[in-house]
MMTF fields as JSON, N, C-alpha, C and O atoms, coordinates in Angstrom:
{
  "mmtfVersion": "1.0.0",
  "mmtfProducer": "UNKNOWN",
  "numBonds": 355,
  "numAtoms": 356,
  "numGroups": 89,
  "numChains": 1,
  "numModels": 1,
  "chainsPerModel": [1],
  "groupsPerChain": [89],
  "chainIdList": ["A"],
  "bondAtomList": [4, 2, 8, 6, 12, 10, 16, 14, 20, 18, 24, 22, 28, 26, 32, 30, 36, 34, 40, 38, 44, 42, 48, 46, 52, 50, 56, 54, 60, 58, 64, 62, 68, 66, 72, 70, 76, 74, 80, 78, 84, 82, 88, 86, 92, 90, 96, 94, 100, 98, 104, 102, 108, 106, 112, 110, 116, 114, 120, 118, 124, 122, 128, 126, 132, 130, 136, 134, 140, 138, 144, 142, 148, 146, 152, 150, 156, 154, 160, 158, 164, 162, 168, 166, 172, 170, 176, 174, 180, 178, 184, 182, 188, 186, 192, 190, 196, 194, 200, 198, 204, 202, 208, 206, 212, 210, 216, 214, 220, 218, 224, 222, 228, 226, 232, 230, 236, 234, 240, 238, 244, 242, 248, 246, 252, 250, 256, 254, 260, 258, 264, 262, 268, 266, 272, 270, 276, 274, 280, 278, 284, 282, 288, 286, 292, 290, 296, 294, 300, 298, 304, 302, 308, 306, 312, 310, 316, 314, 320, 318, 324, 322, 328, 326, 332, 330, 336, 334, 340, 338, 344, 342, 348, 346, 352, 350],
  "bondOrderList": [1, 1, 1, 1, 1, 1, 1, 1, 1, 1, 1, 1, 1, 1, 1, 1, 1, 1, 1, 1, 1, 1, 1, 1, 1, 1, 1, 1, 1, 1, 1, 1, 1, 1, 1, 1, 1, 1, 1, 1, 1, 1, 1, 1, 1, 1, 1, 1, 1, 1, 1, 1, 1, 1, 1, 1, 1, 1, 1, 1, 1, 1, 1, 1, 1, 1, 1, 1, 1, 1, 1, 1, 1, 1, 1, 1, 1, 1, 1, 1, 1, 1, 1, 1, 1, 1, 1, 1],
  "groupList": [{"groupName": "MET", "atomNameList": ["N", "CA", "C", "O"], "elementList": ["N", "C", "C", "O"], "formalChargeList": [0, 0, 0, 0], "bondAtomList": [1, 0, 2, 1, 3, 2], "bondOrderList": [1, 1, 2], "singleLetterCode": "M", "chemCompType": "L-PEPTIDE LINKING"}, {"groupName": "ALA", "atomNameList": ["N", "CA", "C", "O"], "elementList": ["N", "C", "C", "O"], "formalChargeList": [0, 0, 0, 0], "bondAtomList": [1, 0, 2, 1, 3, 2], "bondOrderList": [1, 1, 2], "singleLetterCode": "A", "chemCompType": "L-PEPTIDE LINKING"}, {"groupName": "GLY", "atomNameList": ["N", "CA", "C", "O"], "elementList": ["N", "C", "C", "O"], "formalChargeList": [0, 0, 0, 0], "bondAtomList": [1, 0, 2, 1, 3, 2], "bondOrderList": [1, 1, 2], "singleLetterCode": "G", "chemCompType": "PEPTIDE LINKING"}, {"groupName": "TRP", "atomNameList": ["N", "CA", "C", "O"], "elementList": ["N", "C", "C", "O"], "formalChargeList": [0, 0, 0, 0], "bondAtomList": [1, 0, 2, 1, 3, 2], "bondOrderList": [1, 1, 2], "singleLetterCode": "W", "chemCompType": "L-PEPTIDE LINKING"}, {"groupName": "LYS", "atomNameList": ["N", "CA", "C", "O"], "elementList": ["N", "C", "C", "O"], "formalChargeList": [0, 0, 0, 0], "bondAtomList": [1, 0, 2, 1, 3, 2], "bondOrderList": [1, 1, 2], "singleLetterCode": "K", "chemCompType": "L-PEPTIDE LINKING"}, {"groupName": "ASP", "atomNameList": ["N", "CA", "C", "O"], "elementList": ["N", "C", "C", "O"], "formalChargeList": [0, 0, 0, 0], "bondAtomList": [1, 0, 2, 1, 3, 2], "bondOrderList": [1, 1, 2], "singleLetterCode": "D", "chemCompType": "L-PEPTIDE LINKING"}, {"groupName": "VAL", "atomNameList": ["N", "CA", "C", "O"], "elementList": ["N", "C", "C", "O"], "formalChargeList": [0, 0, 0, 0], "bondAtomList": [1, 0, 2, 1, 3, 2], "bondOrderList": [1, 1, 2], "singleLetterCode": "V", "chemCompType": "L-PEPTIDE LINKING"}, {"groupName": "SER", "atomNameList": ["N", "CA", "C", "O"], "elementList": ["N", "C", "C", "O"], "formalChargeList": [0, 0, 0, 0], "bondAtomList": [1, 0, 2, 1, 3, 2], "bondOrderList": [1, 1, 2], "singleLetterCode": "S", "chemCompType": "L-PEPTIDE LINKING"}, {"groupName": "GLU", "atomNameList": ["N", "CA", "C", "O"], "elementList": ["N", "C", "C", "O"], "formalChargeList": [0, 0, 0, 0], "bondAtomList": [1, 0, 2, 1, 3, 2], "bondOrderList": [1, 1, 2], "singleLetterCode": "E", "chemCompType": "L-PEPTIDE LINKING"}, {"groupName": "GLN", "atomNameList": ["N", "CA", "C", "O"], "elementList": ["N", "C", "C", "O"], "formalChargeList": [0, 0, 0, 0], "bondAtomList": [1, 0, 2, 1, 3, 2], "bondOrderList": [1, 1, 2], "singleLetterCode": "Q", "chemCompType": "L-PEPTIDE LINKING"}, {"groupName": "ILE", "atomNameList": ["N", "CA", "C", "O"], "elementList": ["N", "C", "C", "O"], "formalChargeList": [0, 0, 0, 0], "bondAtomList": [1, 0, 2, 1, 3, 2], "bondOrderList": [1, 1, 2], "singleLetterCode": "I", "chemCompType": "L-PEPTIDE LINKING"}, {"groupName": "LEU", "atomNameList": ["N", "CA", "C", "O"], "elementList": ["N", "C", "C", "O"], "formalChargeList": [0, 0, 0, 0], "bondAtomList": [1, 0, 2, 1, 3, 2], "bondOrderList": [1, 1, 2], "singleLetterCode": "L", "chemCompType": "L-PEPTIDE LINKING"}, {"groupName": "ARG", "atomNameList": ["N", "CA", "C", "O"], "elementList": ["N", "C", "C", "O"], "formalChargeList": [0, 0, 0, 0], "bondAtomList": [1, 0, 2, 1, 3, 2], "bondOrderList": [1, 1, 2], "singleLetterCode": "R", "chemCompType": "L-PEPTIDE LINKING"}, {"groupName": "ASN", "atomNameList": ["N", "CA", "C", "O"], "elementList": ["N", "C", "C", "O"], "formalChargeList": [0, 0, 0, 0], "bondAtomList": [1, 0, 2, 1, 3, 2], "bondOrderList": [1, 1, 2], "singleLetterCode": "N", "chemCompType": "L-PEPTIDE LINKING"}, {"groupName": "PRO", "atomNameList": ["N", "CA", "C", "O"], "elementList": ["N", "C", "C", "O"], "formalChargeList": [0, 0, 0, 0], "bondAtomList": [1, 0, 2, 1, 3, 2], "bondOrderList": [1, 1, 2], "singleLetterCode": "P", "chemCompType": "L-PEPTIDE LINKING"}, {"groupName": "THR", "atomNameList": ["N", "CA", "C", "O"], "elementList": ["N", "C", "C", "O"], "formalChargeList": [0, 0, 0, 0], "bondAtomList": [1, 0, 2, 1, 3, 2], "bondOrderList": [1, 1, 2], "singleLetterCode": "T", "chemCompType": "L-PEPTIDE LINKING"}, {"groupName": "HIS", "atomNameList": ["N", "CA", "C", "O"], "elementList": ["N", "C", "C", "O"], "formalChargeList": [0, 0, 0, 0], "bondAtomList": [1, 0, 2, 1, 3, 2], "bondOrderList": [1, 1, 2], "singleLetterCode": "H", "chemCompType": "L-PEPTIDE LINKING"}, {"groupName": "CYS", "atomNameList": ["N", "CA", "C", "O"], "elementList": ["N", "C", "C", "O"], "formalChargeList": [0, 0, 0, 0], "bondAtomList": [1, 0, 2, 1, 3, 2], "bondOrderList": [1, 1, 2], "singleLetterCode": "C", "chemCompType": "L-PEPTIDE LINKING"}],
  "groupTypeList": [0, 1, 2, 2, 3, 1, 4, 5, 2, 1, 6, 7, 8, 9, 10, 8, 1, 7, 10, 7, 5, 8, 11, 1, 12, 0, 13, 1, 12, 12, 1, 14, 1, 2, 8, 7, 11, 15, 16, 17, 1, 5, 17, 8, 8, 8, 10, 14, 8, 1, 12, 12, 11, 1, 10, 14, 2, 6, 4, 11, 17, 10, 5, 17, 9, 8, 8, 12, 5, 2, 6, 9, 12, 9, 12, 2, 2, 10, 13, 12, 12, 2, 7, 4, 5, 7, 9, 11, 4],
  "groupIdList": [1, 2, 3, 4, 5, 6, 7, 8, 9, 10, 11, 12, 13, 14, 15, 16, 17, 18, 19, 20, 21, 22, 23, 24, 25, 26, 27, 28, 29, 30, 31, 32, 33, 34, 35, 36, 37, 38, 39, 40, 41, 42, 43, 44, 45, 46, 47, 48, 49, 50, 51, 52, 53, 54, 55, 56, 57, 58, 59, 60, 61, 62, 63, 64, 65, 66, 67, 68, 69, 70, 71, 72, 73, 74, 75, 76, 77, 78, 79, 80, 81, 82, 83, 84, 85, 86, 87, 88, 89],
  "secStructList": [7, 7, 7, 6, 6, 7, 7, 1, 1, 2, 2, 2, 2, 2, 2, 2, 2, 2, 2, 2, 2, 2, 2, 2, 2, 2, 2, 2, 1, 7, 7, 7, 7, 1, 1, 7, 7, 1, 5, 7, 6, 6, 6, 7, 7, 5, 7, 7, 2, 2, 2, 2, 2, 2, 1, 6, 6, 7, 7, 1, 7, 2, 2, 2, 2, 2, 2, 2, 2, 2, 7, 7, 7, 7, 7, 7, 7, 7, 7, 1, 6, 6, 7, 1, 4, 4, 4, 6, 7],
  "xCoordList": [19.409, 18.57, 19.591, 20.798, 18.614, 19.371, 19.385, 18.714, 20.129, 19.754, 19.723, 20.382, 18.875, 18.886, 18.854, 17.965, 19.634, 19.284, 19.54, 19.104, 20.691, 21.278, 20.297, 19.149, 20.629, 19.642, 19.843, 21.025, 18.962, 19.132, 20.547, 20.659, 21.516, 22.764, 23.986, 24.874, 23.77, 25.077, 26.28, 27.383, 25.875, 27.04, 27.548, 28.262, 27.31, 27.826, 28.493, 29.712, 27.827, 28.274, 29.976, 31.099, 29.735, 31.004, 32.027, 33.022, 31.812, 32.605, 33.325, 34.501, 32.3, 32.89, 33.674, 34.538, 33.376, 34.203, 35.585, 36.497, 35.653, 36.763, 38.065, 39.23, 37.494, 38.082, 38.76, 39.926, 37.452, 37.953, 39.355, 40.305, 39.349, 40.339, 41.779, 42.764, 41.508, 42.826, 43.488, 44.703, 42.406, 43.085, 43.803, 44.878, 42.757, 43.57, 44.707, 45.328, 45.316, 46.051, 47.368, 48.522, 47.105, 47.961, 48.351, 49.539, 47.383, 47.703, 48.635, 49.559, 48.541, 49.126, 50.845, 51.687, 51.195, 52.522, 53.121, 52.572, 54.72, 55.066, 55.68, 56.055, 55.734, 56.617, 57.883, 57.956, 59.158, 60.024, 60.214, 59.959, 60.522, 60.703, 62.173, 62.871, 62.499, 63.612, 64.828, 64.512, 65.766, 66.724, 67.356, 67.709, 67.421, 67.682, 69.213, 69.936, 69.618, 70.732, 71.411, 70.751, 72.813, 73.529, 73.95, 74.166, 74.136, 74.63, 73.307, 72.443, 73.381, 72.019, 72.363, 73.496, 71.447, 71.746, 72.062, 72.567, 71.758, 71.879, 73.127, 73.954, 73.197, 74.726, 75.826, 76.746, 75.609, 76.324, 76.617, 77.319, 76.083, 76.103, 75.145, 74.04, 76.073, 75.592, 73.848, 73.416, 73.202, 71.97, 71.905, 72.293, 71.309, 71.291, 70.792, 69.909, 71.196, 70.731, 69.235, 68.432, 68.963, 67.64, 66.343, 65.174, 66.959, 66.417, 65.926, 64.768, 67.025, 66.889, 66.203, 65.899, 65.896, 65.229, 63.431, 62.525, 63.554, 61.889, 61.567, 60.407, 62.494, 61.778, 62.593, 63.753, 62.03, 62.603, 62.663, 61.799, 63.619, 64.06, 64.501, 64.762, 64.601, 65.11, 66.209, 67.093, 66.129, 67.335, 67.728, 68.849, 67.555, 67.731, 67.963, 67.483, 68.935, 69.172, 67.745, 66.915, 67.788, 66.359, 66.478, 65.639, 67.825, 67.856, 67.359, 66.637, 67.795, 67.826, 66.199, 65.586, 65.46, 63.796, 63.121, 62.133, 63.571, 62.947, 63.108, 62.115, 64.142, 64.187, 63.343, 62.886, 63.169, 62.341, 60.876, 60.106, 60.592, 59.101, 58.73, 57.597, 59.775, 59.336, 58.818, 57.794, 59.759, 58.828, 57.753, 57.912, 56.456, 55.729, 55.479, 55.879, 54.644, 54.479, 52.944, 51.899, 53.246, 51.701, 50.822, 51.117, 49.599, 48.63, 47.277, 47.336, 46.526, 45.294, 44.699, 44.582, 44.16, 43.31, 41.976, 41.211, 41.592, 39.991, 39.707, 40.483, 38.21, 37.806, 36.856, 35.85, 37.147, 36.287, 35.033, 34.115, 34.835, 33.454, 32.43, 31.253, 32.938, 32.079, 32.129, 31.641, 32.867, 33.406, 32.092, 31.826, 31.43, 30.187, 31.041, 30.386, 32.249, 32.896, 32.946, 32.672, 33.365, 33.61, 32.277, 32.241, 31.023, 29.911, 29.454, 28.431, 30.061, 29.973, 30.419, 29.959, 31.637, 32.501, 32.268, 32.979],
  "yCoordList": [-73.098, -73.988, -75.183, -75.207, -76.34, -77.548, -78.898, -78.886, -79.73, -80.806, -82.015, -81.966, -83.377, -84.41, -84.274, -83.56, -84.805, -84.669, -83.776, -83.484, -82.568, -81.144, -80.203, -80.042, -79.756, -78.701, -77.185, -76.844, -76.227, -74.998, -74.199, -73.875, -73.836, -73.168, -74.134, -73.823, -75.345, -76.264, -76.121, -76.112, -75.985, -75.571, -74.521, -75.038, -73.21, -72.114, -72.873, -73.043, -73.249, -73.977, -74.786, -74.516, -75.398, -76.111, -75.377, -75.453, -74.366, -73.639, -72.545, -72.182, -72.172, -71.318, -72.156, -71.628, -73.491, -74.636, -74.347, -73.854, -74.696, -74.922, -73.569, -73.727, -72.526, -71.328, -71.155, -70.874, -71.46, -71.294, -72.383, -71.963, -73.635, -74.604, -74.102, -74.194, -73.461, -73.121, -72.08, -71.9, -71.126, -69.407, -70.161, -69.874, -71.348, -71.77, -72.584, -72.734, -73.278, -73.956, -72.522, -72.597, -71.741, -70.699, -70.237, -70.339, -69.675, -69.161, -69.856, -69.237, -71.215, -72.324, -72.315, -72.745, -71.707, -71.613, -70.988, -70.087, -71.622, -70.954, -69.734, -69.972, -68.49, -67.535, -67.303, -67.462, -66.876, -66.743, -65.908, -64.706, -66.424, -65.975, -66.341, -67.319, -65.218, -65.04, -64.187, -63.994, -63.771, -63.339, -63.819, -64.962, -62.768, -62.856, -63.69, -63.695, -64.248, -64.941, -63.695, -62.735, -63.616, -62.526, -63.366, -62.666, -64.609, -65.496, -66.512, -66.874, -66.875, -67.79, -69.238, -69.717, -69.76, -71.045, -72.19, -73.265, -71.898, -72.827, -72.791, -73.7, -71.474, -71.324, -70.157, -69.586, -70.02, -69.137, -67.457, -66.684, -67.134, -65.954, -65.08, -65.379, -63.571, -62.314, -62.415, -62.488, -62.402, -61.597, -60.175, -59.675, -59.303, -57.859, -57.378, -58.029, -56.485, -55.814, -55.323, -55.454, -54.745, -54.368, -55.534, -55.343, -56.681, -58.363, -58.455, -58.6, -58.345, -58.767, -58.175, -58.687, -56.805, -55.716, -55.869, -55.801, -56.12, -56.257, -57.665, -58.055, -58.436, -59.778, -60.26, -60.645, -60.24, -60.506, -61.983, -62.748, -62.218, -64.11, -64.684, -65.887, -64.162, -64.531, -65.446, -65.348, -66.411, -67.56, -67.612, -68.095, -67.401, -67.49, -66.114, -65.075, -66.368, -65.028, -65.336, -66.232, -64.347, -64.189, -65.385, -66.254, -65.221, -66.859, -68.159, -68.872, -68.42, -69.665, -69.696, -70.747, -68.471, -68.475, -68.649, -69.383, -67.98, -67.953, -69.349, -70.017, -69.803, -71.602, -72.629, -73.682, -72.162, -73.034, -72.949, -73.892, -71.332, -71.213, -71.61, -71.449, -72.147, -72.517, -74.008, -74.472, -74.762, -76.13, -76.132, -75.718, -76.57, -76.523, -78.638, -79.653, -78.416, -79.796, -80.333, -79.691, -81.652, -81.761, -82.238, -82.918, -82.13, -81.719, -82.706, -83.047, -82.938, -84.03, -82.821, -81.801, -83.239, -82.025, -82.358, -81.761, -82.86, -83.594, -82.605, -82.48, -81.802, -81.5, -82.478, -82.733, -83.055, -84.39, -83.862, -84.677, -82.66, -82.308, -82.172, -82.393, -81.732, -81.985, -82.814, -82.556, -84.166, -84.774, -85.926, -86.166, -86.498, -87.389, -88.702, -89.51, -89.247, -90.333, -90.51, -91.625, -89.249, -89.778, -90.036, -90.465, -89.568, -90.055, -91.401, -91.877, -92.073, -93.625, -94.372, -95.481, -93.723, -94.666, -94.844, -95.608],
  "zCoordList": [52.604, 52.477, 52.666, 52.427, 53.252, 54.088, 52.786, 51.754, 53.126, 52.212, 53.079, 54.118, 52.724, 53.364, 54.715, 55.179, 55.458, 57.278, 57.681, 58.795, 56.709, 57.206, 57.985, 57.571, 58.803, 58.953, 58.886, 58.928, 58.792, 58.159, 58.355, 59.537, 57.666, 57.971, 58.526, 59.319, 57.897, 58.28, 57.792, 58.337, 56.466, 55.307, 56.441, 57.301, 56.573, 57.043, 58.238, 58.248, 59.068, 60.499, 59.945, 60.371, 59.307, 58.474, 58.358, 59.08, 57.15, 56.778, 58.215, 58.214, 59.35, 60.118, 61.126, 61.826, 61.211, 62.076, 61.529, 62.192, 60.271, 59.365, 59.596, 59.959, 59.307, 59.601, 61.005, 61.284, 61.969, 63.303, 63.595, 64.256, 63.092, 63.023, 62.912, 63.646, 61.566, 61.032, 61.465, 61.37, 62.123, 63.028, 64.31, 64.836, 64.692, 66.055, 65.829, 66.882, 64.688, 64.6, 63.952, 64.373, 63.29, 63.018, 64.404, 64.707, 65.398, 66.721, 67.422, 67.95, 67.534, 68.332, 67.95, 68.738, 66.512, 66.246, 67.323, 67.957, 67.665, 68.861, 67.892, 66.744, 68.449, 68.163, 68.722, 69.94, 67.964, 68.808, 70.325, 70.405, 71.08, 72.315, 73.096, 72.825, 74.231, 74.718, 73.986, 72.812, 74.219, 73.467, 72.18, 71.888, 71.511, 70.269, 70.07, 71.067, 69.072, 68.45, 68.137, 67.739, 68.296, 67.029, 65.884, 64.895, 65.686, 64.8, 64.395, 65.193, 62.946, 62.696, 63.185, 63.141, 63.571, 64.295, 63.188, 63.511, 62.017, 60.89, 60.238, 60.173, 59.683, 58.825, 59.692, 59.107, 60.708, 61.689, 61.098, 61.749, 60.021, 59.665, 60.532, 60.986, 60.675, 61.571, 61.169, 60.019, 62.144, 62.031, 62.231, 63.287, 61.024, 61.31, 62.645, 63.205, 63.103, 64.281, 64.204, 65.128, 62.993, 62.803, 62.882, 63.216, 62.485, 62.341, 63.7, 64.092, 64.361, 65.977, 66.958, 68.036, 66.483, 67.075, 67.038, 67.869, 65.507, 65.027, 65.255, 65.124, 65.58, 65.989, 67.282, 67.14, 68.446, 69.729, 69.684, 69.255, 70.107, 70.227, 68.761, 68.773, 67.765, 66.557, 66.667, 67.518, 65.715, 65.453, 64.517, 64.683, 63.326, 61.785, 61.428, 61.88, 60.373, 59.376, 58.374, 58.526, 57.403, 56.518, 55.602, 55.367, 55.093, 54.13, 54.515, 53.818, 55.673, 56.382, 56.83, 56.642, 57.459, 57.578, 56.406, 56.39, 55.231, 53.893, 53.57, 53.283, 53.587, 53.113, 54.064, 53.62, 55.574, 56.233, 55.766, 55.582, 55.576, 55.369, 53.916, 53.463, 53.209, 51.876, 52.159, 51.656, 53.127, 53.134, 53.905, 55.054, 53.504, 53.842, 54.336, 53.766, 55.623, 55.989, 55.08, 54.979, 54.528, 54.185, 54.732, 55.715, 54.424, 55.227, 54.479, 53.297, 55.057, 54.21, 53.919, 54.597, 52.233, 51.581, 51.862, 51.105, 52.414, 52.653, 53.941, 54.888, 53.763, 54.72, 55.143, 54.48, 56.259, 56.651, 57.378, 57.467, 57.903, 58.202, 57.351, 57.635, 56.073, 54.786, 53.805, 52.704, 54.157, 53.089, 53.381, 54.559, 52.472, 52.401, 52.49, 53.147, 52.092, 52.5, 53.897, 54.34, 54.956, 56.22, 57.167, 58.321, 56.162, 57.126, 56.533, 57.024, 55.558, 55.228, 56.002, 56.275, 56.583, 57.431, 58.795, 59.447]
}
């Protein structure tokens, strides 16, 4: 059911576009590449061999990686595609 000037299926298209954008953003994150370090780049602790083999190119120990993963970048909380405010501007 479309409302106003929107065509049928517009809401579904917005949801699919938002999901596609988020997937593209996640896939664009750089994965570790190259040779793994033997010691953590942050704290200088030794990185276990099992971790180096499991994640090629790893540069951080588990503790430092968990600390970095816990810090999230602030992102806008508004879906601009579906925001009525964005249509008024």
